[in-house]
C-alpha positions in Angstrom: -42.2 53.9 90.4 -38.8 52.5 89.5 -35.8 54.7 89.0 -35.7 53.9 85.3 -39.3 55.3 84.9 -38.7 58.5 86.9 -37.9 61.5 84.8 -34.4 62.8 85.3 -34.1 66.1 87.3 -31.9 68.5 85.3 -28.8 69.8 87.0 -28.4 73.5 87.5 -26.5 75.2 84.7 -23.9 78.0 84.9 -24.3 81.3 83.1 -21.8 82.7 80.5 -20.9 85.9 78.8 -19.1 84.9 75.6 -17.5 86.8 72.8 -18.9 86.0 69.4 -16.1 87.3 67.2 -16.5 89.4 64.0 -19.2 88.3 61.7 -18.6 84.7 60.5 -14.9 85.0 61.4 -14.5 81.3 62.6 -15.6 80.0 59.2 -13.4 81.9 56.8 -9.8 82.9 56.1 -8.5 85.9 58.0 -5.3 87.9 58.0 -3.4 87.0 60.0 -4.8 83.5 59.8 -4.8 82.7 63.5 -6.6 85.9 64.6 -9.6 84.0 65.9 -8.1 80.6 66.7 -7.9 81.2 70.5 -11.5 82.4 70.8 -12.7 79.5 68.7 -10.8 77.0 70.9 -12.4 78.6 74.0 -15.9 78.3 72.5 -15.3 74.7 71.5 -14.4 73.8 75.1 -17.3 75.4 76.9 -19.4 72.2 76.8 -16.7 70.7 79.1 -17.6 73.3 81.7 -21.2 72.1 81.9 -22.6 69.6 84.4 -24.5 67.9 81.7 -26.0 68.6 78.3 -28.5 71.5 78.6 -32.2 70.9 78.2 -32.3 74.1 76.1 -30.3 77.3 75.5 -31.5 80.8 76.1 -29.2 83.1 74.0 -29.1 86.9 74.5 -27.5 88.4 71.4 -26.1 91.9 71.0 -27.6 91.9 67.5 -31.3 92.2 68.4 -32.6 95.4 69.9 -36.3 96.0 70.3 -38.5 98.6 72.1 -39.4 95.9 74.6 -38.0 92.5 75.4 -38.9 90.0 72.7 -38.2 86.3 72.6 -38.2 84.0 69.5 -41.2 81.6 69.7 -40.9 79.8 66.3 -40.5 76.0 66.2 -37.8 76.1 63.5 -36.4 79.7 63.2 -34.5 80.6 60.0 -31.0 82.2 60.1 -30.4 85.9 59.6 -27.1 86.6 57.9 -26.8 90.1 59.4 -23.2 90.7 58.3 -21.9 92.4 55.2 -19.1 92.1 52.8 -17.9 88.6 53.7 -17.2 85.6 51.4 -20.2 84.1 49.6 -19.9 80.8 51.4 -20.5 82.4 54.8 -24.1 83.2 53.6 -24.7 79.5 53.2 -23.8 78.5 56.7 -26.5 76.4 58.4 -27.5 75.9 62.0 -30.7 73.9 62.1 -31.3 73.9 65.9 -35.0 73.7 66.8 -36.7 76.5 68.5 -38.5 76.0 71.8 -42.0 77.7 71.9 -42.8 76.4 75.4 -39.5 77.9 76.7 -40.2 81.1 74.9 -43.6 81.3 76.7 -41.9 80.5 80.0 -39.3 83.3 79.4 -42.1 85.7 78.6 -44.0 84.8 81.8 -40.9 85.2 84.0 -40.1 88.6 82.5 -43.7 89.8 82.7 -43.9 88.7 86.3 -40.9 91.0 87.0 -42.8 93.9 85.3 -40.8 93.6 82.1 -43.2 93.7 79.3 -42.3 91.0 76.8 -43.5 89.9 73.3 -43.2 86.5 71.8 -42.1 86.6 68.2 -42.9 83.6 66.1 -41.4 85.0 62.9 -37.9 86.3 64.0 -35.0 84.1 63.1 -31.6 83.6 64.7 -29.0 86.3 64.0 -25.2 85.8 63.7 -24.6 86.7 67.4 -26.5 83.5 68.1 -25.7 81.0 65.4 -22.0 81.7 64.7 -20.8 81.0 68.3 -23.3 78.1 68.8 -22.1 76.5 65.5 -18.6 76.4 67.2 -19.8 75.4 70.7 -22.5 72.9 69.8 -22.0 71.9 66.2 -24.6 69.1 66.3 -27.3 71.8 66.6 -29.5 69.4 68.5 -30.2 71.5 71.6 -33.4 73.7 71.4 -32.6 77.4 71.4 -34.6 80.5 72.2 -33.1 84.0 71.6 -33.9 87.0 73.7 -33.6 90.6 72.5 -32.1 93.5 74.3 -34.3 96.4 75.1 -33.8 99.3 72.8 -32.9 101.8 75.6 -30.1 99.5 76.8 -30.9 100.6 80.4 -28.4 98.8 82.6 -30.7 98.1 85.6 -33.6 96.9 83.4 -31.3 94.3 81.9 -29.8 93.3 85.3 -33.4 92.8 86.7 -34.4 90.9 83.6 -31.5 88.5 84.1 -32.5 88.0 87.7 -36.1 87.2 86.6 -34.7 84.5 84.3 -32.5 82.8 86.9 -35.0 80.0 87.7 -34.5 78.6 84.2 -31.0 77.5 85.3 -32.5 75.0 87.7 -34.5 73.6 84.8 -31.3 72.7 82.9 -31.5 75.8 80.6 -28.1 77.2 79.7 -28.2 81.0 79.6 -25.6 82.6 77.3 -24.9 86.3 76.9 -23.4 86.8 73.4 -21.5 90.0 72.8 -17.9 91.4 73.1 -16.2 92.8 76.2 -14.7 95.5 73.9 -16.7 96.8 71.0 -15.6 100.1 69.4 -15.2 99.6 65.7 -12.7 102.5 65.6 -10.5 100.7 68.1 -10.0 97.3 66.5 -6.5 97.1 65.0 -5.5 100.4 66.6 -2.7 100.0 69.2 -3.7 103.2 70.9 -6.8 101.3 72.2 -4.7 98.4 73.7 -4.0 100.0 77.1 -7.5 101.4 77.3 -9.1 98.0 76.7 -6.8 96.4 79.2 -7.7 98.9 81.9 -11.5 98.4 81.2 -11.0 94.6 81.1 -9.3 94.7 84.5 -12.3 96.7 85.9 -14.8 94.2 84.4 -12.8 91.3 85.9 -12.7 92.9 89.4 -16.4 93.6 89.1 -17.5 90.2 87.9 -15.3 88.4 90.5 -16.2 90.7 93.4 -19.1 90.6 95.9 -22.4 90.2 94.1 -24.1 93.2 95.6 -21.1 95.4 94.7 -21.1 93.8 91.2 -24.7 94.8 90.7 -24.1 98.4 91.6 -21.0 98.7 89.5 -22.6 97.1 86.4 -25.6 99.4 86.9 -23.2 102.3 86.3 -20.7 100.5 84.1 -20.3 103.7 82.0 -18.4 105.3 84.9 -15.7 102.7 84.7 -12.3 103.9 83.4 -12.2 104.1 79.6 -15.7 102.5 79.5 -16.9 104.9 76.8 -13.8 104.4 74.8 -14.5 100.6 74.8 -18.3 100.9 74.4 -19.4 104.3 72.9 -22.6 105.5 74.5 -25.6 104.5 72.4 -23.8 101.6 70.9 -23.0 99.6 74.0 -25.2 96.7 72.9 -22.2 94.3 72.9 -21.7 94.8 76.7 -25.3 94.6 77.8 -25.7 90.8 77.5 -23.1 90.6 80.3 -25.6 92.4 82.6 -28.3 89.9 81.8 -25.8 87.1 82.6 -24.8 88.7 85.8 -28.4 89.2 86.8 -29.2 85.5 86.2 -26.2 84.6 88.4 -28.0 86.2 91.4 -25.5 86.0 94.3 -23.2 83.4 92.8 -19.6 84.2 92.2 -18.2 85.0 88.7 -14.8 84.5 87.2 -13.0 85.3 84.0 -12.5 82.1 82.0 -10.9 83.5 78.8 -8.9 86.6 77.9 -6.9 87.3 74.8 -5.6 90.3 72.8 -7.3 90.2 69.5 -6.9 92.9 66.9 -5.0 95.0 69.4 -7.8 94.9 72.0 -8.3 92.8 75.1 -11.3 90.5 74.9 -12.6 88.3 77.7 -15.4 85.9 78.7 -16.9 85.3 82.1 -18.7 82.4 83.9 -21.1 82.6 86.8 -21.9 79.6 89.0 
């Protein structure tokens, strides 16, 4: 068989934990106007960090919690405008990326093989934790996307193990993205009293992500013991941090690094890459 007739072997993709901002913040006026400009620029440039265009995207969004892991299995999922009180035009945003039912089935099999019961959901659409950042990162919307839920109990080790089970997808050219926020306490945004707390927790996260992978696993498993952890992610509402654990699990033993950090609304927000 000639080289031209051979199917191209995908290159292994890195894993990311990204911030997705506040509602549809990148597509509306804000006060001050440049509040989200740095984050938007970071998201726009992520494609330049990839070895090639992904075969598909697996997105873990903080905005979908279910009793067990669930994965979108529709061929053309609708959008879920799960934000409230924003300008009318933000409820008309589009992101017509196709779903990937075969990938959804593969995700389900990988998780089930790791004793993580998983359901395939052919009705669920894409929430704003998925389509808002992807609209900035890949505006062409031509890469198939599957979205994975968080487990309702937000158990740290379960999500680390789920991420580890999904690691083989990276060798198939699938880009795994954890979409959340490294700080997410609604009382803290805009409150300068939270600035130093968020910075200390951000330093802990950075040391953890960039450290030895075995230590990283143990520290993330007990993330709530980190300094000011519960000020940055109140217990029971830590869903915006948990996608980082899935990303770290999918990294396996590969090193991590902080690739973005900025003070936004008086709190330190960061993004991380593995591999």
